[in-house]
MMTF fields as JSON, N, C-alpha, C and O atoms, coordinates in Angstrom:
{
  "mmtfVersion": "1.0.0",
  "mmtfProducer": "UNKNOWN",
  "numBonds": 439,
  "numAtoms": 440,
  "numGroups": 110,
  "numChains": 1,
  "numModels": 1,
  "chainsPerModel": [1],
  "groupsPerChain": [110],
  "chainIdList": ["A"],
  "bondAtomList": [4, 2, 8, 6, 12, 10, 16, 14, 20, 18, 24, 22, 28, 26, 32, 30, 36, 34, 40, 38, 44, 42, 48, 46, 52, 50, 56, 54, 60, 58, 64, 62, 68, 66, 72, 70, 76, 74, 80, 78, 84, 82, 88, 86, 92, 90, 96, 94, 100, 98, 104, 102, 108, 106, 112, 110, 116, 114, 120, 118, 124, 122, 128, 126, 132, 130, 136, 134, 140, 138, 144, 142, 148, 146, 152, 150, 156, 154, 160, 158, 164, 162, 168, 166, 172, 170, 176, 174, 180, 178, 184, 182, 188, 186, 192, 190, 196, 194, 200, 198, 204, 202, 208, 206, 212, 210, 216, 214, 220, 218, 224, 222, 228, 226, 232, 230, 236, 234, 240, 238, 244, 242, 248, 246, 252, 250, 256, 254, 260, 258, 264, 262, 268, 266, 272, 270, 276, 274, 280, 278, 284, 282, 288, 286, 292, 290, 296, 294, 300, 298, 304, 302, 308, 306, 312, 310, 316, 314, 320, 318, 324, 322, 328, 326, 332, 330, 336, 334, 340, 338, 344, 342, 348, 346, 352, 350, 356, 354, 360, 358, 364, 362, 368, 366, 372, 370, 376, 374, 380, 378, 384, 382, 388, 386, 392, 390, 396, 394, 400, 398, 404, 402, 408, 406, 412, 410, 416, 414, 420, 418, 424, 422, 428, 426, 432, 430, 436, 434],
  "bondOrderList": [1, 1, 1, 1, 1, 1, 1, 1, 1, 1, 1, 1, 1, 1, 1, 1, 1, 1, 1, 1, 1, 1, 1, 1, 1, 1, 1, 1, 1, 1, 1, 1, 1, 1, 1, 1, 1, 1, 1, 1, 1, 1, 1, 1, 1, 1, 1, 1, 1, 1, 1, 1, 1, 1, 1, 1, 1, 1, 1, 1, 1, 1, 1, 1, 1, 1, 1, 1, 1, 1, 1, 1, 1, 1, 1, 1, 1, 1, 1, 1, 1, 1, 1, 1, 1, 1, 1, 1, 1, 1, 1, 1, 1, 1, 1, 1, 1, 1, 1, 1, 1, 1, 1, 1, 1, 1, 1, 1, 1],
  "groupList": [{"groupName": "UNK", "atomNameList": ["N", "CA", "C", "O"], "elementList": ["N", "C", "C", "O"], "formalChargeList": [0, 0, 0, 0], "bondAtomList": [1, 0, 2, 1, 3, 2], "bondOrderList": [1, 1, 2], "singleLetterCode": "X", "chemCompType": "L-PEPTIDE LINKING"}],
  "groupTypeList": [0, 0, 0, 0, 0, 0, 0, 0, 0, 0, 0, 0, 0, 0, 0, 0, 0, 0, 0, 0, 0, 0, 0, 0, 0, 0, 0, 0, 0, 0, 0, 0, 0, 0, 0, 0, 0, 0, 0, 0, 0, 0, 0, 0, 0, 0, 0, 0, 0, 0, 0, 0, 0, 0, 0, 0, 0, 0, 0, 0, 0, 0, 0, 0, 0, 0, 0, 0, 0, 0, 0, 0, 0, 0, 0, 0, 0, 0, 0, 0, 0, 0, 0, 0, 0, 0, 0, 0, 0, 0, 0, 0, 0, 0, 0, 0, 0, 0, 0, 0, 0, 0, 0, 0, 0, 0, 0, 0, 0, 0],
  "groupIdList": [1, 2, 3, 4, 5, 6, 7, 8, 9, 10, 11, 12, 13, 14, 15, 16, 17, 18, 19, 20, 21, 22, 23, 24, 25, 26, 27, 28, 29, 30, 31, 32, 33, 34, 35, 36, 37, 38, 39, 40, 41, 42, 43, 44, 45, 46, 47, 48, 49, 50, 51, 52, 53, 54, 55, 56, 57, 58, 59, 60, 61, 62, 63, 64, 65, 66, 67, 68, 69, 70, 71, 72, 73, 74, 75, 76, 77, 78, 79, 80, 81, 82, 83, 84, 85, 86, 87, 88, 89, 90, 91, 92, 93, 94, 95, 96, 97, 98, 99, 100, 101, 102, 103, 104, 105, 106, 107, 108, 109, 110],
  "secStructList": [7, 7, 1, 7, 7, 1, 1, 7, 1, 7, 7, 7, 7, 7, 7, 7, 6, 6, 7, 3, 3, 3, 3, 3, 7, 7, 7, 2, 2, 2, 2, 2, 2, 2, 2, 2, 2, 2, 2, 2, 6, 6, 7, 3, 3, 3, 3, 3, 1, 1, 2, 2, 2, 2, 2, 2, 2, 2, 2, 2, 7, 6, 6, 7, 7, 3, 3, 3, 3, 7, 1, 1, 7, 1, 1, 1, 7, 2, 2, 2, 2, 2, 2, 2, 2, 2, 2, 2, 2, 2, 6, 1, 7, 4, 4, 4, 7, 7, 7, 7, 7, 7, 7, 7, 7, 7, 7, 7, 7, 7],
  "xCoordList": [0.812, 0.0, 0.841, 0.42, 1.879, 2.642, 2.444, 2.058, 2.701, 2.532, 1.312, 1.11, 0.487, -0.671, -1.755, -1.979, -2.429, -3.512, -4.672, -4.885, -5.415, -6.551, -7.826, -8.867, -7.775, -8.928, -8.438, -7.258, -9.344, -8.922, -8.331, -8.821, -7.303, -6.615, -7.365, -7.353, -8.012, -8.708, -10.082, -10.828, -10.389, -11.672, -12.391, -11.763, -13.675, -14.464, -14.982, -15.517, -14.833, -15.352, -16.864, -17.377, -17.56, -19.016, -19.547, -19.035, -20.56, -21.233, -22.09, -23.07, -21.737, -22.415, -23.533, -24.166, -23.778, -24.771, -26.16, -26.938, -26.488, -27.833, -27.869, -28.907, -26.759, -26.707, -27.063, -26.65, -27.832, -28.072, -27.201, -27.311, -26.345, -25.369, -25.588, -25.8, -25.535, -25.538, -24.116, -23.604, -23.501, -22.149, -22.267, -22.913, -21.65, -21.674, -20.24, -19.455, -19.916, -18.549, -18.612, -19.225, -17.973, -18.033, -16.959, -17.096, -15.9, -14.84, -15.241, -15.437, -15.367, -15.83, -14.952, -15.472, -13.642, -12.754, -12.898, -12.992, -12.916, -13.071, -14.44, -14.55, -15.476, -16.825, -16.959, -17.54, -16.421, -16.483, -15.715, -16.185, -14.535, -13.734, -14.471, -14.501, -15.056, -15.805, -17.0, -17.265, -17.72, -18.876, -18.442, -19.082, -17.364, -16.867, -16.506, -16.895, -15.769, -15.358, -16.564, -16.623, -17.514, -18.685, -19.574, -20.099, -19.737, -20.57, -19.917, -20.616, -18.597, -17.91, -18.22, -18.113, -18.601, -18.994, -20.498, -21.054, -21.151, -22.59, -23.456, -24.602, -22.923, -23.732, -24.485, -24.02, -25.649, -26.406, -26.024, -26.193, -25.512, -24.948, -25.68, -25.862, -26.094, -26.575, -25.498, -24.972, -25.17, -24.084, -24.619, -25.223, -24.389, -24.745, -23.452, -22.515, -23.402, -22.177, -22.276, -21.292, -23.458, -23.618, -24.413, -25.111, -24.299, -25.054, -26.548, -27.327, -26.951, -28.374, -28.953, -30.061, -28.194, -28.629, -28.742, -29.675, -27.796, -27.808, -29.031, -29.689, -29.329, -30.489, -31.766, -32.623, -31.9, -33.094, -33.211, -34.298, -32.104, -32.114, -32.5, -33.304, -31.934, -32.188, -33.637, -34.24, -34.189, -35.596, -36.523, -37.527, -36.184, -37.02, -36.872, -37.812, -35.724, -35.433, -35.121, -34.061, -36.055, -35.85, -35.153, -34.962, -34.774, -34.133, -32.61, -31.963, -32.031, -30.573, -30.048, -30.524, -29.054, -28.489, -27.221, -26.952, -26.45, -25.128, -24.829, -25.133, -24.238, -23.922, -22.447, -21.943, -21.757, -20.369, -20.367, -20.914, -19.753, -19.787, -18.375, -17.51, -18.159, -16.913, -16.915, -17.923, -15.823, -15.756, -15.771, -16.374, -15.113, -14.988, -15.828, -15.33, -17.112, -18.026, -18.195, -18.075, -18.47, -18.741, -20.108, -21.073, -20.192, -21.472, -21.834, -22.369, -21.562, -21.881, -20.846, -20.637, -20.199, -19.181, -19.841, -21.024, -19.051, -19.561, -20.164, -21.161, -19.58, -20.104, -21.505, -22.384, -21.707, -23.029, -24.021, -25.168, -23.589, -24.462, -24.877, -26.042, -23.947, -24.289, -25.34, -26.256, -25.217, -26.227, -27.589, -28.593, -27.637, -28.902, -29.516, -30.716, -28.69, -29.182, -29.657, -30.632, -28.968, -29.378, -30.741, -31.556, -30.995, -32.301, -33.406, -34.481, -33.149, -34.123, -34.322, -35.451, -33.225, -33.288, -34.086, -34.792, -33.987, -34.7, -36.212, -36.951, -36.677, -38.113, -38.627, -39.822, -37.742, -38.111, -38.296, -37.847, -38.967, -39.072, -37.667, -36.722, -37.539, -36.243, -35.453, -34.238, -36.073, -35.331, -34.65, -33.786, -34.993, -34.404, -33.483, -33.13, -33.094, -32.239, -30.777, -30.167, -30.219, -28.812, -28.127, -28.372, -27.297, -26.489, -25.064, -24.783, -24.169, -22.766, -21.929, -22.137, -20.993, -20.1, -18.717, -18.202, -18.126, -16.755, -15.922, -16.087, -15.034, -14.178, -12.81, -12.138, -12.419, -11.093, -10.255, -10.534, -9.249, -8.397, -7.154, -6.491, -6.85, -5.633, -4.432, -4.508, -3.354, -2.136, -1.537, -1.533, -1.04, -0.377, 1.138, 1.891, 1.564, 2.984, 3.455, 2.69, 4.709, 5.227, 5.42, 5.849],
  "yCoordList": [-1.201, 0.0, 1.243, 2.179, 1.384, 2.612, 3.531, 3.089, 4.792, 5.757, 6.633, 7.576, 6.346, 7.184, 7.006, 5.891, 8.089, 7.967, 7.173, 7.175, 6.499, 5.7, 6.525, 6.007, 7.799, 8.674, 10.085, 10.39, 10.941, 12.31, 12.989, 12.8, 13.76, 14.382, 15.616, 15.902, 16.347, 17.555, 17.186, 16.408, 17.76, 17.511, 18.842, 19.851, 18.848, 20.055, 20.081, 19.083, 21.18, 21.337, 21.487, 22.295, 20.701, 20.692, 21.226, 20.879, 22.058, 22.537, 21.386, 21.009, 20.835, 19.652, 19.978, 19.074, 21.254, 21.614, 21.089, 20.872, 20.882, 20.423, 18.948, 18.456, 18.241, 16.85, 15.855, 16.001, 14.849, 13.676, 12.577, 12.253, 12.008, 11.031, 9.697, 9.64, 8.632, 7.28, 6.744, 6.595, 6.464, 5.905, 4.422, 4.028, 3.599, 2.151, 1.7, 1.625, 1.402, 1.063, 0.105, 0.411, -1.057, -2.05, -1.866, -2.391, -1.138, -0.925, 0.217, 1.344, -0.06, 0.979, 2.226, 3.341, 2.061, 3.219, 4.082, 5.307, 3.438, 4.178, 4.852, 6.008, 4.125, 4.681, 5.89, 6.905, 5.774, 6.891, 8.099, 9.231, 7.857, 8.952, 9.65, 10.878, 8.867, 9.454, 10.257, 11.352, 9.721, 10.442, 11.774, 12.8, 11.763, 12.993, 14.012, 15.176, 13.581, 14.494, 15.071, 16.273, 14.218, 14.677, 15.584, 16.582, 15.237, 16.069, 17.419, 18.406, 17.474, 18.767, 19.68, 20.901, 19.095, 19.873, 20.132, 20.587, 19.838, 20.048, 19.146, 19.484, 18.008, 17.022, 16.191, 15.995, 15.708, 14.782, 13.374, 13.03, 12.56, 11.255, 10.126, 10.152, 9.134, 7.862, 6.838, 6.798, 6.017, 5.052, 3.638, 3.283, 2.837, 1.414, 0.614, 0.962, -0.457, -1.253, -2.544, -3.272, -2.833, -4.014, -3.626, -2.613, -4.438, -4.192, -4.291, -3.49, -5.269, -5.464, -4.255, -3.809, -3.732, -2.542, -1.344, -0.549, -1.215, -0.112, -0.199, 0.808, -1.392, -1.576, -1.203, -0.514, -1.646, -1.323, 0.187, 0.75, 0.84, 2.293, 3.022, 3.954, 2.601, 3.279, 3.072, 3.968, 1.901, 1.669, 2.578, 3.069, 2.795, 3.613, 5.108, 5.867, 5.539, 6.971, 7.388, 7.067, 8.104, 8.536, 9.89, 10.412, 10.459, 11.775, 11.712, 12.746, 10.553, 10.419, 10.958, 10.585, 11.846, 12.484, 11.813, 11.803, 11.258, 10.764, 9.505, 9.434, 8.526, 7.266, 6.949, 6.921, 6.709, 6.259, 4.785, 4.39, 3.974, 2.52, 1.969, 2.22, 1.216, 0.467, -0.668, -1.358, -0.866, -1.906, -3.307, -4.223, -3.466, -4.806, -4.917, -4.715, -5.24, -5.441, -6.935, -7.734, -7.321, -8.738, -9.125, -8.373, -10.272, -10.778, -10.341, -11.14, -9.109, -8.599, -7.532, -6.599, -7.668, -6.677, -5.36, -5.318, -4.293, -2.961, -2.808, -2.104, -3.451, -3.339, -3.944, -3.376, -5.081, -5.709, -4.843, -4.697, -4.27, -3.39, -2.181, -1.786, -1.589, -0.437, -0.831, -0.056, -2.029, -2.51, -2.604, -2.187, -3.145, -3.285, -1.922, -1.716, -1.004, 0.334, 1.053, 1.803, 0.825, 1.429, 0.905, 1.662, -0.389, -0.968, -0.296, -0.013, -0.043, 0.645, 2.074, 2.557, 2.742, 4.134, 4.258, 5.247, 3.276, 3.341, 3.3, 3.722, 2.806, 2.757, 4.056, 4.186, 5.005, 6.28, 7.334, 7.164, 8.43, 9.547, 10.005, 9.908, 10.493, 10.846, 11.799, 11.636, 12.767, 13.735, 13.091, 13.724, 11.878, 11.216, 10.061, 9.244, 9.974, 8.882, 9.26, 9.713, 9.072, 9.415, 8.28, 8.084, 7.558, 6.529, 6.726, 6.72, 6.901, 7.146, 6.125, 5.893, 5.52, 4.579, 5.165, 5.781, 4.977, 5.405, 4.163, 3.466, 3.882, 2.714, 3.143, 3.97, 2.592, 2.854, 1.605, 0.557, 1.708, 0.563, 0.58, 1.608, -0.543, -0.637, -0.773, -1.413, -0.18, -0.26, -1.663, -2.269, -2.158, -3.467, -3.289, -4.263, -2.043, -1.765, -2.026, -1.827, -2.47, -2.718, -1.457, -1.51],
  "zCoordList": [0.0, 0.0, 0.0, 0.68, -0.608, -0.7, 0.477, 1.559, 0.28, 1.345, 1.152, 1.917, 0.142, -0.145, 0.911, 1.382, 1.288, 2.258, 1.665, 0.453, 2.532, 2.058, 1.998, 1.593, 2.391, 2.337, 2.03, 2.203, 1.575, 1.271, 2.509, 3.623, 2.31, 3.424, 3.92, 5.117, 3.024, 3.446, 4.006, 3.412, 5.152, 5.792, 5.963, 6.283, 5.757, 5.936, 7.369, 7.852, 8.032, 9.383, 9.289, 8.515, 10.084, 10.046, 11.369, 12.433, 11.305, 12.505, 13.024, 12.382, 14.159, 14.68, 15.659, 16.204, 15.883, 16.899, 16.605, 17.534, 15.378, 15.044, 14.648, 14.205, 14.799, 14.348, 15.452, 16.602, 15.074, 15.916, 15.335, 14.153, 16.154, 15.692, 16.391, 17.603, 15.61, 16.154, 16.013, 14.904, 17.131, 17.171, 17.465, 18.437, 16.635, 16.847, 17.046, 16.101, 18.298, 18.697, 19.884, 20.906, 19.741, 20.818, 21.879, 22.985, 21.572, 22.556, 23.489, 23.033, 24.801, 25.733, 25.758, 25.817, 25.715, 25.754, 24.496, 24.583, 23.341, 22.077, 22.01, 21.603, 22.409, 22.387, 23.296, 22.914, 24.492, 25.439, 24.906, 25.011, 24.334, 23.779, 22.632, 22.562, 21.747, 20.624, 21.124, 20.627, 22.105, 22.661, 23.255, 23.022, 24.016, 24.629, 23.543, 23.631, 22.529, 21.452, 20.709, 20.452, 20.371, 19.62, 20.465, 19.971, 21.733, 22.613, 22.895, 23.123, 22.882, 23.027, 21.85, 21.963, 20.729, 19.553, 19.548, 18.548, 20.672, 20.855, 19.99, 19.696, 19.582, 18.872, 19.895, 21.018, 19.498, 20.329, 19.884, 18.714, 20.799, 20.445, 21.16, 22.377, 20.376, 20.912, 20.607, 19.495, 21.582, 21.432, 21.568, 22.58, 20.537, 20.547, 20.523, 19.805, 21.308, 21.353, 20.547, 20.421, 20.001, 19.146, 17.903, 17.891, 16.868, 15.643, 15.906, 15.388, 16.706, 17.003, 17.733, 17.434, 18.691, 19.422, 18.483, 18.598, 17.556, 16.591, 15.677, 15.416, 15.199, 14.32, 15.059, 14.505, 16.297, 17.086, 17.31, 17.18, 17.643, 17.842, 16.557, 16.584, 15.448, 14.172, 13.724, 13.134, 14.002, 13.652, 14.461, 13.944, 15.72, 16.61, 16.356, 16.594, 15.883, 15.802, 14.376, 13.839, 13.771, 12.383, 12.288, 11.19, 13.428, 13.407, 13.429, 13.599, 13.264, 13.25, 11.925, 10.853, 12.021, 10.827, 10.324, 9.123, 11.237, 10.88, 11.69, 12.881, 11.037, 11.707, 11.521, 10.398, 12.642, 12.622, 12.982, 14.012, 12.134, 12.316, 12.451, 11.611, 13.52, 13.697, 12.678, 12.527, 11.992, 10.97, 11.573, 11.014, 12.702, 13.283, 14.548, 15.656, 14.372, 15.487, 15.74, 14.811, 16.976, 17.226, 16.666, 16.805, 16.045, 15.542, 14.139, 13.371, 13.783, 12.455, 12.115, 12.89, 10.961, 10.6, 10.191, 9.855, 10.227, 9.942, 8.553, 8.391, 7.554, 6.186, 6.082, 5.433, 6.715, 6.713, 7.471, 7.049, 8.582, 9.353, 8.527, 8.557, 7.792, 6.951, 5.915, 5.639, 5.341, 4.385, 5.056, 4.479, 6.263, 6.992, 7.307, 7.127, 7.774, 8.093, 6.832, 6.872, 5.713, 4.443, 4.004, 3.478, 4.218, 3.886, 4.693, 4.163, 5.962, 6.805, 6.301, 6.213, 5.972, 5.506, 4.219, 4.025, 3.342, 2.063, 2.245, 1.354, 3.366, 3.636, 4.255, 4.518, 4.486, 5.099, 4.019, 2.885, 4.383, 3.423, 3.006, 3.789, 1.796, 1.232, 2.12, 2.236, 2.741, 3.55, 4.748, 5.355, 5.113, 6.268, 5.864, 6.714, 4.624, 4.162, 4.271, 3.303, 5.452, 5.639, 6.392, 7.582, 5.723, 6.375, 5.908, 4.709, 6.86, 6.547, 7.289, 8.48, 6.598, 7.258, 7.387, 6.453, 8.524, 8.747, 8.962, 9.963, 8.038, 8.16, 8.667, 8.05, 9.757, 10.295, 10.074, 10.657, 9.253, 8.961, 9.832, 9.966, 10.412, 11.213, 10.291, 9.242, 10.683, 9.893, 10.001, 11.073, 8.893, 8.905, 9.018, 9.035, 9.093, 9.224, 10.645, 11.588, 10.823, 12.178, 12.967, 14.12]
}
């Protein structure tokens, strides 16, 4: 994988004050850190630690704007979870169809 980044380097700063975020992270330390960071930006954050919990939360709450998904979840991988959440989103009115996946890849370098 050469030295090229796996994602665009430039990031746009987003005003998070009006965002409802669903964080799906099974590691308690990582989940807590992400919640703290997002809440410091005045985002409203719901945290699910399993894919099943995330699906149930997303079915109940149609006001979620942004979803962060851990790639390596127990029981169901992040890519499969994103597919499931997308299926739910497609049944909603168009203005509420927002599913975003964040893939964090671990480095294979020593």
